[in-house]
N, C-alpha and C positions, 0 to 999 in steps of 0.2 A: 505494499499500500504507499502512496507517496505520501512524503512529508510534507510536501509544498501548502496545501490549506492551512495546516496548523502553524507552519511558520510565518506565512501572509497573515494570519491573525494575530500571533502574537505580536509581529511587528507593528500593526496599524494600531492594536490596542496601546501598544509603548508609546507610539509617537501621539496617540489621542491623550495618554495621561499627561503628557508633558506639554500639551496644549490647553488643557482644562485644572483649573485651579479646586482646590479642594471644598468650594462652596458650588462647583458646577458652573462655573461663569467663564466663558472662552477669555485666556490671558489676551488672546487678539481682539477682544472684542472693545477691551480699553480706549477711548477717543483720545489718550495723551500720548505726545511723540516719543515717552518712556517706553509705551507699550507698544508700539509701531517697531520700534528698533527690535524690543524684545522678540517679537513675532517673526522678525526676517532672521534673527540670528536663530529661532528655533526649527527654519526650514533646513538649515544643515543634516540635524538628524534624522528628518525625514527623507532628505535626498540618500544619506547613507544608507537609510532601511531599504530603501529603493534600490538601492545598488548591491545590496546583500542578497535582497530577493530576486533579483535579475541572476546576479552569479551562479545562486544555488539553483536556479531554474537550469542556466546554461550547465553547469555541471551535471546535475541529475538528467537532462537530457543526452549528455555524453554518454550516460551508461545506460541509456534504454529505459528511463522511467520518465513519463511525460503526464502531466493532468490530462483527464479526458473530458474531452469536449461534445458537443451536440453530433448526431449521426451525420453522414452524407446524406443528403438530400435526395432519392431519385430525380431523375432528369424528366421522366413521364409516367403518367399512370399507366400502369401495365393492365394490357389485356389478354385473360386466359386462350381468346380465338386469334390474335392479330402479332406480327412480329416473330419473337422468342417466346413469347407467350407468359406464364408466372410461373417461378419457381417452384417445384414440387416440394412438400412438405416434410423436412427431413432428409432431402437428397442433396444436401451440400455439405462439402466439405473443405476445410483448409488444409492444403497438402503440406508434408513436411520440408519443402523447398525454402531454404533461407538464403539469399545470395545478399552478400555486402555490398552498399551503396559505394561508389568512388570516394565521398567525404566522409564516410563514417557514419555513424549515428544508427537507427532502427534499420535492421535488414527489410530486405523486398521478400515477399510470398505472393502465392497463389492460390486461389480458392476455385472449386468448380462446383457450377450450380446446374441440377437438371430441371429443364420445364417442361410445362405441360405439352407443348406443341413437338416435343421429340429431341429437344436440342440440347446440347452441353455447353453451358458458357463459362467463360474465364474472366475472373476478376483478379486485378494484379494491383499490390499497394504496400505499404509498409506495416510490419508486423510488431507488436506489441502484448505481451501477456496473451498469446492464443488469438487475438484480434486482428483482424485485416483492416487498414484505415487509411487516411491521408493526415499530412502535418500541415498545421496552420501557420505554413511560412510563403513567403514570394507573394504575398496579396491573397493566398487562400484563406478563407476564414479570418478576415481583419488582422492577420498575422499575430493569432492569439496564442501563438508556440502549444498548441494542444494537440493531442492525438484525436482524430475523430474517425470513430469505428464505421465501416463500410456496411450497411446492410444486406443481405443477400437479395434484397428486390430491386438494388441500384443495379440492375443489369446494363452491359453496354447497350448507349442509346442507339434506338432504331431511329435515324434523322429522318426517315422518310414518312414516319407514321403509316407503317403498315405496307409498304414499299420497300422491298429490301433487294440489295445487288445478291449476286452469288453467296458471297459470305458476309454475314452482318460481322461488325467489328467484335472479336471474341467470342462469337458463337458459333457452332456448326452441327450437324447432325451426327446424331449419337451414333458410332462404329465407324466413322470416318476418322482418319488424320489430318494434320493441321499442323503447317508451319507457318507463322506471323511476325511481323514486326510492328512497332510503334515508335515512330520517329518523334523526339521533341516534347515527350511528357517530362513535365515539370519533376524535380526532385521531392517534392511534395506529396508526388501522385498524382495529382491534380493535373489537369490540361490547361496550359496558359490561354486566356482569353484573347492574347495578341502577342504576337514575338516581336514586334517592335521595342527596341532597345533591350530587349533582352538579354542577361548575358548567357554564353552558351554553357560556362561552368555550373549552371543551373538547371541544365537541361539535360535530360537521359536518352538514350536508345534502347529499347528494350524488347528481346528477342523472346519469344517462347512458342511452346507447340505441345500438343498433344499426337504423339507418334503411335500409339497402339501396343497391346502386349508384346510383340515382336521385339520393340525397341531394349535396347540394353543400355547404351550410353551416345553422349553426343561430344564430338571435338568441335574447337573453336578458335579462332584468332583473338587475342589481346592486343594491346597497342604493344607490347614488349614481347611476348613469345604464344604459344598455343598451350592451350587447358584443354581438358575434358571434365564431363561430367556427368554421373551417374542418372538416369532418369527413372521417376517414380513408378517403380513396378505395376503391370497391369494396366497403365496409362501412358505409359511412355512420354510424362510431363517433363519437360525442362524449361529453366529459365534464365535468361544473360541479361545482366543491366551493365551498360557501358554507358560512360561519357560522351555526350553527341559533341562530335568533331567541330560543328558548323551550326550554326543558329537556321533553322528550317524556315523557309518562304510561308510555311503554313504546317500544323501538325499531319503527319500520315500515319495510314494503316494499310498494311500489304499482307494478304495471305494466300497462302497454295494448299489449298485439299487435296486429299488423295486416299490413296486405298493404303492402309496398317501394312507395315513392312515394305512397301514399294515406294513411299515419300522419298525423295530425295532431300538432300539440306539445301539451304540458302544462305549466302553469305551473309553474317561471318561465319557459320559453320563450315567446318571443311570435311567433316563426314559423321554418318550415323552407323553407330553398330546395331545389326540385328541379330537375333537367332532364330533361323529357318531352317527347319527341319533338324533342329538339334546341334547345328553348327553356326558358329558367329561368321559373321560376316560383314561388309562394310559397304555403304553407299556414297557416292559422293557427288559435289555439285554438277548438275547438267551445265554442259558448255558449248558453244557454237563451233563448228568443223574448225574454225580459222583460229580459235584460243587454245592454248594447252591446256590438256586436261589435266586431273588430278590423277596422282598413281596410288594405289592401293593395292595391299599385299593380298588380302582376301576379299575380292571384290564378289556382291552378292550376285547370284543369277538373274538375269534380264526378262523381264514377263513379257511375252510378246502379245502386241493388242490388235484386237481384230478392229477393223473399219467399222468407224461408225454408221452404223444401218440409218437408211432413211426413216421418215414416222411410218409407223405400220398402219396408220390408218389415216383416212383424209375425210372428216364429217361433211365437209362442204357446209357449214353452218353459216347464216347470214350474219354481216358483220355491218353496224351501222357506223359512219365516221363523219362528224361534223367539227367542220374545220373553223377554227376563230381567229377574226381576220379584224385589224384594226390601222389605220390610217395606210392602205393599200397592203399590209405585212401580214403574212401567217405567224400569230404567236402562239400556236396550239391545236389541240384538238379534242375532242370526247370520242371515246370507243364505246359501243355499245353492243353487247351480246347476250344469249341466256348460256347459264352454264350446262354443260351436259353431264358433267360429272361434280361428285362433291369433295372438297378438301377438307379432312379432319385433322392435319398435321404438316408440320413442315416438309412431310418428306413426298408431297405432291403440292403443284402450284399450276397457276393460270401465268401464260410470259407472253407479252407481245414482241415482235421484233420488225423493224424494218429493212430491209435489204439495200445495200450501197450497189449501185450499178457497178459492173465489171470496169469500166472505163475510170471509175473512180477510185479504185484501187491505187495504196499508195504503192510506189515505184522505189526500187533503189538502184543507184548506178554500179554498175557491176562491170568492167573490164569494157568503159565507155557506152556500154549499152543501159538504156531504163528498162528493167526489169521487174514486173509485178511482184509483190512479194506473196503474192496468191492466198488463198482461204477466205476471198472474200471479206466483208467487213457490215457494219450496220448497228443500228442503235437498238436497244431492248430495255425491257424493265421486268421484273417477276411483281405479281402481287402475292405480299407475304401475310395472308389472312386466310381463315377456313371460311368456305363457301358451299351454300347448300344446293343440292343439285335442283337445276331449274331456276336457280335465282338469275335477274337480271343483274349484270354488273356495268356500271358505268364508270368507265375509267378515264380520268384526265391526264389528257399529255401533255407536255411541254415541248415546244418546239420539235415536232415529229420530222422537220425536213433537216436537221440539223448536221447528219452528215450524208446528204445529198450533194454533189457538185454542180458546179454550172452546166448549163445547157440539159439537164436532165432536171424538169418540171415536173414528173409525175414518180411515184413510189408506191410498192406495195407492203403492205401491213398485214402481217399475220399473226394468229391468236393460235399457241399450243396448250394441251395439257400436257405435265410432264410428271411422270411418276419414278424418275431416276434410279429407282433401286437404293444401292448405298453410297450414291452420290448425291447432293445435295442439287437441287434446281438451279439451273444456271439460266442469265440475263438472256444472252446473248443466242438465240435460236435463229440463225443466218445463215449456217452452214450445213443443213438438213438437220436429223432429230438426234436422238438419242435412245437408248435402250428405253421401253417404256412410254416414248412421247405420242403424241396424237396431235396432229394438225386438224385443231377445230374450225378454221375457216382463214380465209384471206378476201381481200380487197384493195382496191387501186385508189388511191387517191391523187386528186391532182387538183392545183387551185385554179381559181379563175383568169382569164386574162386578164393581164395587167398586174395581178398579185406578184410581191415579190415572195419566193419560199423562204 
């Protein structure tokens, strides 16, 4: 138990007794010049008391004892049928991972939370007395210097309120593997509201993942040398915290989902050790053919990939698309259709996609020739919420022509129903379907003459 509350009370009481006479009248209340001088002199003990208290706070913080403040507020009200859902009661736990901060103080840790929509979410923060939390420094919590616990309901925020990208920050479908990185998180464990004028020494790059039961350890680069870390058995959880090398223009989150036992590492990780069929083996980062490949003594066997099949069915359902036009410019669209299937968890979802014409594909200059990168392109979005069969879905889309190019004034919008198996629903269905994908319908959209797309 912290001694700070008692110390603070004793100091305040002592200062109060110095300022108050035996008859209960404040010494400073006298209106004589001598009384005013006495009051100014008595400020010194108060300043000394404040300094003692501050020094005690700093000393105790250095050894990991901070006063507890109010809990972190969730960023939005959770809905069991939308986004990640809500935490399943009793299905969250703080993992034994403890990672030192580059400046010292409380270590970093990780908690996993299982949700009602079949996802497993990762919460990351500083740890004190078996609790995960944030620190009241660097502008967080008005710099109160306290430890603020993170409740399990403070899941990674779904910034699109029910519309999610392939992997929502910190969450994934149960049974999948994940490597992720967060660049530019503050040392308090909170995200800065702005990076303008923010010193890089206060920022952290955090790398974490859940690699699955086959994972044994990870190896990674530090500023000086290489290190390795045993993962949490069963989950394959790891956590790496490094000082930021530069101040990012904005906070960033990147993730690579995959299949347990097959997922390759992402830098700064240099290898992942798996136990496959009773034998230890390593996977190294994937590199382009012109880059230097990583050498490994016992490489894991490669898993042959079958080509992605086309959608198994085309329902040819009607889609209604209404363009939003303002000042002769397309500002968005509204998409309407009837849901042919129900969505009851994050393992299935509806997705819209707009294909980019082949002439608009990005090109690379190779041997003096412009060569298309291939694979097509486009934009799309996944509806991250439960849907009843037969329900009318109204989807508001911003800038549906954002990825079309000059000279192409029409676009094809498609709606898919994806049951993805063990993989999460993906937002861009522009290169054909995947396992369990059904093409609900398609429509051609063309703005009126004189309208800028």
